[in-house]
C-alpha positions as CSV (number, residue, x, y, z in Angstrom):
1,M,-16.9,-3.9,9.1
2,T,-16.0,-6.9,11.3
3,V,-13.2,-7.7,13.8
4,D,-11.9,-11.2,13.8
5,S,-8.9,-13.3,14.7
6,V,-6.4,-14.0,11.9
7,P,-4.5,-17.2,12.5
8,I,-2.0,-16.4,9.7
9,W,-1.2,-13.0,11.2
10,G,-1.4,-14.4,14.7
11,G,-3.6,-11.5,15.8
12,I,-6.8,-9.5,15.5
13,G,-7.8,-7.8,12.3
14,V,-10.4,-5.3,11.1
15,F,-12.1,-6.3,7.8
16,M,-14.3,-4.3,5.4
17,H,-17.3,-6.0,3.6
18,S,-19.2,-5.0,0.5
19,D,-21.9,-6.7,-1.6
20,E,-19.0,-8.5,-3.4
21,G,-17.7,-9.9,-0.1
22,P,-15.0,-9.2,2.4
23,W,-11.9,-7.2,1.5
24,G,-9.2,-5.1,3.1
25,G,-7.8,-5.7,6.5
26,R,-5.6,-4.1,9.2
27,G,-3.9,-5.8,12.2
28,I,-4.7,-4.4,15.6
29,A,-3.4,-6.7,18.3
30,D,-1.7,-10.1,18.8
31,L,-4.1,-12.8,20.0
32,S,-2.1,-13.1,23.2
33,E,-2.3,-9.4,24.0
34,T,-4.8,-7.7,26.2
35,V,-5.8,-4.1,25.3
36,E,-5.3,-2.0,28.4
37,D,-7.6,0.9,29.3
38,S,-4.8,3.3,28.3
39,E,-4.7,1.8,24.8
40,V,-8.4,1.9,24.0
41,E,-8.2,5.3,22.4
42,W,-5.4,4.2,20.1
43,V,-7.1,0.9,19.1
44,V,-10.3,2.8,18.2
45,E,-8.4,5.4,16.2
46,V,-6.7,2.6,14.2
47,A,-10.0,1.0,13.4
48,L,-11.6,4.3,12.4
49,D,-8.6,5.1,10.2
50,A,-8.7,1.7,8.5
51,M,-12.4,2.1,7.9
52,Q,-12.0,5.6,6.4
53,D,-9.1,4.4,4.1
54,D,-11.1,1.4,2.9
55,V,-14.2,3.6,2.1
56,A,-12.0,6.0,0.2
57,L,-10.5,3.1,-1.8
58,A,-13.9,1.4,-2.5
59,S,-15.5,4.7,-3.5
60,H,-12.5,5.7,-5.8
61,G,-11.5,8.6,-3.6
62,I,-14.8,10.0,-2.2
63,A,-14.0,11.7,1.1
64,W,-15.9,10.2,4.0
65,P,-17.2,11.3,6.3
66,R,-17.8,14.9,5.2
67,D,-16.8,17.5,7.8
68,S,-17.3,21.1,6.8
69,T,-14.7,22.2,9.4
70,A,-11.9,19.8,8.1
71,V,-8.9,21.3,6.3
72,D,-8.0,18.0,4.6
73,P,-10.5,15.9,2.5
74,L,-10.3,13.1,5.1
75,P,-10.9,14.4,8.6
76,R,-8.6,12.9,11.2
77,P,-10.1,10.1,13.3
78,W,-10.1,10.6,17.1
79,A,-11.1,8.7,20.2
80,K,-11.0,9.7,23.9
81,V,-12.0,8.2,27.2
82,T,-13.5,10.6,29.8
83,N,-15.0,9.4,33.0
84,D,-14.9,5.8,31.7
85,V,-16.9,6.7,28.6
86,L,-15.4,6.2,25.1
87,S,-16.3,8.7,22.5
88,F,-15.0,8.8,19.0
89,G,-15.4,10.3,15.5
90,Y,-13.7,12.2,12.7
91,G,-12.6,15.8,12.8
92,S,-15.4,17.8,14.5
93,L,-17.9,14.9,14.1
94,M,-18.7,12.6,17.0
95,L,-20.2,9.2,16.1
96,G,-22.9,8.2,18.6
97,S,-23.3,9.4,22.1
98,G,-20.4,7.5,23.7
99,I,-20.0,3.9,25.1
100,A,-19.3,3.1,28.7
101,L,-16.0,1.1,29.0
102,D,-17.7,-1.5,31.2
103,E,-20.0,-2.3,28.3
104,I,-17.1,-3.4,26.1
105,A,-14.7,-4.8,28.6
106,A,-14.3,-8.6,28.6
């Protein structure tokens, strides 16, 4: 997955890649926009949702990631910021151990 500017859209997009090349894309923000701290959770959830949808499409419907506690086949993406640390995942699954916001701020 990559994030890149999209001049045609006039914004930022998330793109999926496979051995066959790049495909799929979702707009996240206009190039002139700044993502505020209060919007970080939403932006991460949009990226996770896009990635999950694209994996399901590429795999012809295989649910990813698997979460034994999920009621639906695709566990809901989530993100939260606590004490300036971003954590995120799907359903009851947390991906990684969290990222300090000052590590990703421009």
